[in-house]
Each structure stands twice: as C-alpha cells, then as structure tokens.
C-alpha positions in Angstrom: 0.0 0.0 0.0 2.9 2.4 0.7 4.3 1.7 -2.7 0.9 2.5 -4.4 0.6 5.7 -2.3 4.1 6.7 -3.3 3.4 6.1 -7.0 0.3 8.3 -6.9 2.3 11.0 -5.1 5.1 10.8 -7.8 2.5 10.9 -10.6 3.6 7.5 -12.0 0.0 6.2 -12.8 1.3 3.3 -14.9 3.3 1.9 -12.0 0.3 2.6 -9.8 -2.1 0.5 -11.9 0.5 -2.3 -12.0 0.8 -2.3 -8.3 -3.0 -2.2 -7.8 -3.4 -5.1 -10.2 -0.9 -7.2 -8.3 -2.5 -6.3 -5.1 -6.0 -7.3 -6.3 -4.6 -10.6 -7.6 -3.3 -11.6 -4.2 -4.5 -15.1 -3.3 -6.6 -15.3 -0.1 -8.0 -18.8 -0.3 -8.0 -21.8 -2.6 -11.0 -24.0 -3.3 -10.1 -27.0 -5.4 -8.7 -25.7 -8.7 -10.0 -22.2 -8.0 -8.3 -19.4 -6.2 -10.1 -16.6 -4.3 -8.2 -13.4 -4.8 -8.7 -10.1 -3.1 -10.1 -8.6 -6.3 -12.6 -11.5 -6.6 -13.6 -11.1 -3.0 -14.2 -7.4 -3.4 -16.3 -8.1 -6.6 -18.4 -10.6 -4.7 -19.1 -8.2 -1.9 -20.0 -5.4 -4.3 -22.2 -7.8 -6.4 -24.0 -9.3 -3.5 -24.7 -5.9 -2.0 -26.0 -4.7 -5.3 -28.3 -7.7 -5.5 -29.8 -6.9 -2.1 -30.2 -3.2 -2.8 -31.7 -3.7 -6.3 -34.1 -6.5 -5.2 -35.3 -4.2 -2.3 -35.8 -1.3 -4.8 -37.7 -3.6 -7.2 -39.9 -4.8 -4.2 -40.9 -1.3 -3.3 -41.6 -0.3 -6.9 -43.6 -3.4 -7.5 -45.7 -3.1 -4.3 -46.2 0.7 -4.3 -46.3 1.5 -8.0 -47.2 -1.4 -10.2 -49.4 -3.6 -8.1 -51.2 -0.6 -6.6 -52.9 -0.1 -10.0 -54.8 -3.4 -9.5 -57.6 -4.3 -7.1 -55.3 -5.8 -4.5 -55.2 -5.1 -0.8 -51.9 -3.9 0.8 -51.1 -7.3 2.4 -51.4 -9.1 -1.0 -49.2 -6.6 -2.8 -46.6 -6.8 -0.1 -46.6 -10.6 -0.1 -46.2 -10.8 -3.9 -43.4 -8.2 -3.9 -41.5 -9.9 -1.1 -41.7 -13.3 -2.9 -40.4 -11.6 -6.1 -37.6 -10.1 -4.0 -36.5 -13.5 -2.7 -36.6 -15.0 -6.2 -34.4 -12.2 -7.6 -31.9 -12.7 -4.7 -31.7 -16.5 -5.5 -31.2 -15.8 -9.2 -28.6 -13.2 -8.5 -26.6 -15.6 -6.3 -26.7 -18.3 -9.0 -25.6 -15.8 -11.7 -22.7 -14.5 -9.6 -21.5 -18.0 -8.8 -21.7 -19.0 -12.4 -19.6 -16.0 -13.5 -16.8 -16.3 -10.9 -15.4 -19.6 -12.3 -15.2 -20.9 -8.7 -14.9 -24.7 -8.3 -18.3 -25.2 -6.6 -17.5 -28.9 -6.0 -15.0 -27.9 -3.4 -17.8 -26.3 -1.5 -19.3 -29.7 -0.7 -17.4 -30.0 2.6 -18.3 -26.5 3.5 -22.0 -27.1 2.7 -21.9 -30.2 4.9 -20.5 -28.2 7.8 -23.2 -25.6 7.3 -25.8 -28.3 7.3 -24.6 -29.6 10.6 -24.7 -26.1 12.0 -28.2 -25.6 10.8 -29.2 -28.9 12.4 -27.9 -27.7 15.8 -27.2 -24.1 16.4 -29.2 -22.5 13.5 -32.3 -24.7 13.6 -34.5 -21.9 15.1 -33.3 -19.4 12.4 -34.1 -22.0 9.7 -37.5 -22.8 11.3 -38.4 -19.1 11.3 -37.2 -18.6 7.7 -39.2 -21.6 6.4 -42.2 -20.3 8.4 -41.8 -16.9 6.8 -42.0 -18.5 3.3 -45.1 -20.4 4.4 -46.7 -17.2 5.6 -45.9 -15.4 2.3 -47.3 -18.2 0.2 -50.3 -19.4 2.3 -51.0 -15.9 3.7 -52.6 -16.9 7.0 -51.7 -13.3 8.0 -50.8 -10.4 5.8 -49.7 -6.8 6.3 -52.6 -4.7 7.7 -54.2 -7.6 9.6 -55.3 -7.4 13.2 -53.9 -10.4 15.0 -53.5 -12.1 18.4 -50.8 -14.7 19.0 -49.3 -15.8 22.4 -50.6 -12.7 24.2 -49.5 -10.2 21.4 -52.3 -8.1 20.1 -51.8 -5.6 17.3 -51.6 -4.8 13.6 -49.1 -6.5 11.3 -46.9 -3.8 9.6 -44.0 -5.9 8.2 -43.3 -9.6 7.3 -39.6 -10.4 6.8 -37.7 -13.6 6.3 -37.2 -14.3 10.0 -39.8 -12.4 11.9 -43.0 -10.3 11.7 -43.4 -6.8 13.2 -46.6 -6.1 15.1 -47.6 -2.7 16.4 -49.9 -2.5 19.4 -52.5 0.2 20.2 -49.9 1.8 22.5 -47.6 2.2 19.4 -45.2 -0.4 20.7 -43.5 -2.5 18.1 -43.2 -6.2 18.9 -41.0 -8.5 16.9 -42.6 -12.0 16.7 -40.7 -15.0 15.3 -42.5 -16.4 12.2 -42.6 -19.9 13.7 -45.1 -18.7 16.3 -47.7 -18.0 13.5 -47.3 -21.6 12.3 -46.9 -23.5 15.5 -49.4 -21.6 17.7 -53.1 -20.7 17.4 -53.5 -17.3 15.8 -56.6 -15.1 16.0 -56.8 -13.0 12.8 -59.5 -10.4 13.2 -59.4 -9.3 9.6 -58.5 -12.4 7.6 -61.5 -12.2 5.2 -62.7 -8.7 5.9 -62.5 -6.1 8.7 -66.2 -6.5 9.8 -66.1 -7.7 13.4 -69.0 -8.2 15.9 -68.6 -7.2 19.6 -70.7 -8.2 22.5 -71.6 -5.5 25.1 -73.1 -7.0 28.3 -75.6 -4.8 30.2 -77.4 -5.5 33.4 -80.6 -3.8 34.8 -82.9 -4.1 37.7 -85.6 -6.7 37.9 -88.2 -4.0 37.9 -87.4 -2.8 34.4 -89.2 -3.8 31.2 -87.1 -5.9 28.9 -88.7 -4.5 25.7 -87.9 -1.0 26.8 -84.3 -1.9 27.6 -83.9 -3.4 24.1 -85.2 -0.3 22.4 -82.8 2.0 24.3 -79.8 -0.2 23.6 -80.5 -0.4 19.9 -81.1 3.4 19.7 -77.8 4.0 21.5 -76.0 1.7 19.1 -77.5 3.2 16.0 -76.5 6.7 17.1 -72.8 5.8 17.3 -71.0 6.4 14.0 -68.6 3.5 14.6 -71.4 0.9 14.6 -72.4 -0.5 11.2 -75.9 0.0 10.0 -75.8 -3.2 8.1 -75.7 -5.7 9.6 -77.5 -3.8 12.3 -77.3 -4.1 16.1 -79.5 -6.5 18.0 -80.1 -7.3 21.7 -80.3 -10.7 23.4 -82.0 -11.3 26.7 -79.1 -13.2 28.1 -80.0 -14.5 31.5 -81.7 -13.9 34.9 -78.8 -13.0 37.1 -78.6 -13.0 40.9 -79.3 -9.3 41.1 -80.1 -8.2 37.5 -81.6 -9.0 34.2 -78.7 -9.5 31.9 -78.8 -8.4 28.2 -76.2 -8.7 25.5 -75.9 -5.8 23.0 -74.3 -7.1 19.7 -72.9 -4.6 17.3 -70.8 -4.8 14.1 -67.9 -2.5 13.3 -65.1 -1.9 10.8 -63.5 1.2 12.1 -62.9 0.0 15.6 -61.6 -3.5 14.9 -58.2 -2.5 16.2 -59.5 -0.6 19.2 -62.6 -2.4 20.6 -62.3 -1.0 24.1 -62.7 2.5 22.7 -66.0 1.6 21.1 -67.2 -0.2 24.2 -66.3 2.8 26.3 -68.3 5.1 24.0 -71.3 2.9 24.1 -71.2 2.5 27.9 -71.0 6.2 28.4 -74.1 6.8 26.3 -75.9 3.8 27.8 -75.3 5.2 31.3 -76.5 8.6 30.2 -79.7 7.3 28.7 -80.4 5.0 31.6 -80.1 7.9 34.0 -82.4 10.1 31.9 -85.0 7.3 31.7 -84.8 6.5 35.4 -83.6 2.9 34.7 -81.8 1.3 37.6 -78.4 -0.3 37.2 -78.2 -2.8 40.1 -75.3 -3.9 42.2 -74.8 -7.3 43.7 -77.1 -7.9 46.7 -77.3 -10.6 49.3 -80.1 -11.4 51.8 -78.7 -12.0 55.3 -81.0 -14.0 57.7 -80.1 -13.8 61.5 -81.5 -16.3 63.9 -81.9 -14.9 67.4 -81.3 -17.0 70.5 -79.2 -20.0 71.1 -80.4 -23.6 70.9 -79.9 -25.5 74.1 -77.5 -28.3 73.7 -78.4 -31.6 75.3 
C-alpha cells in the first residue's frame, strides 16, 4: 500500500495500476482448482450488496407503484413483492457463482459443515425462515391484519424472512418470530374482511321492562357512527342474574376493529347517560342475610 501511495504521489500512474493489479490478484483462499483473490472477494461483496439493494428497490416499486394499479389489498401486494424479491436474490446468487469460475464442487465439505450447523445451532433461524416463506405463500396473515398470538395483540406492519413486526395500540413494536404463526393458534380479526362483531353486556334491575331496555340499547348503538348500519345491532335477553336482568348488545364495526375498548367505552358512556335520563336502575350485587336470634340448648 505504501508503494501504491508513493506512485500516486510521484505521478507514476502506470506503475500505480500495475501495483494495484498485483494487489488485487493476491491469493486469499484456494477452493479446489479455483483461487479466491482479493479482487474476486471485493467483486463478490459489491455484487451481493448490489443484489440486495436492487431487489429491495424492485420490491418497493412493485408493491407501491405497479401492483397498486390493480384491485389488490396492501397485504397481498406486499406478499407478492416480497416473494419476487427472494426469487431475484436467489437468481442473483446463482448468476454470480456461475460467473466467478469458482470450483463449486470444493464447497461440498463447507456445505456439509453448514448443514450440521443448521441442524444444531441454526435450527431456530431456519425454522423461522421456512415459516416466513409459508406465511408469504399461504397468507394466514398479511400486512394490515389485526392479529392475536401468544398474548401479542396488534396490527401487522411488516413480514420479513425471520420475523413479523406487530404494532400495538400503544404504538409499541413487537418482533414476533415467524414460527409462532405456524406452531401456535393465531386469531386474525381481519382475515376475510374487517367487519367484526362485539358483545356488550348490560345488566338492569328486575323491575325494568325488557322490551324498553332493548329499544334503548338499539337506539344508542345506531346513534354511534362507529357501529355499522348493516348488519344492524341487536339485543339478546341473556340470563336472569342473581341481582339483575342480563342483556347482550351485539354490534358490528369496521372502524374499531383494532380498538374495541374505545368503542365499548363510547357505548357504555351513552348507555349510562340514557339509563339515568330514563330512570332505569343499574343494580349492584345484593345478598339477603338471615339472622336467627337466640341459642339452641345443647343436650
């Protein structure tokens, strides 16, 4: 390197190129009949980096520009684009190896060693990678879905080769290994569509009229803009409780699929307001206590 720097400083470019050529042809590793030189190693690094950068650029253009022209949801576009990205990376690696004139037969021992490593230390990574491919092809979940898995509840925003990123309602990003979506039960709130039905339990005093309670609950539900008009809300007379008549207000929503507690809170606020205005009693648990006076004489 000092000789190359000195040649540049002295203006001897011919000698500089000769020195650089010799430096790039320096043998680092031998594989069978092939030699891995420093120049070949640099070319491999640049080529592989270019493959990853180009494939990611193509994925973004395909998902955001080309496929957006068709009637496809975001999750479908992202899945197709990601699969295309992986195919381009595989084709790129094959093309690079074919043009390096490296004796690939000499890689057999190395491949065997890698296989042993995968069987032991890398089995979880391999499991997650294969699970990621299954997710992209079978699409049990997709970007934009509302899911629950192993206590994680949130929206899917990214599916990568090893893991899936889920964002909760508190804007917390959780990285979930892909294998959990294959090995564990998954609740997908929006697998077919985002219409979801919620159940709102309501209890009133025994002195109230069930038909009037049903009318009020349906009126409250219809006045809320987050509740779908079709299918419309309905009310079930659920049970005779210990202290109350129990009803179940069933409503459908699309807007509040990812935040059901917000919609329930809005409905409960309005139900309490209407019950208060109508003079309807909301009971609390009651118990009857019987006291026997006196003591029985023991024989």
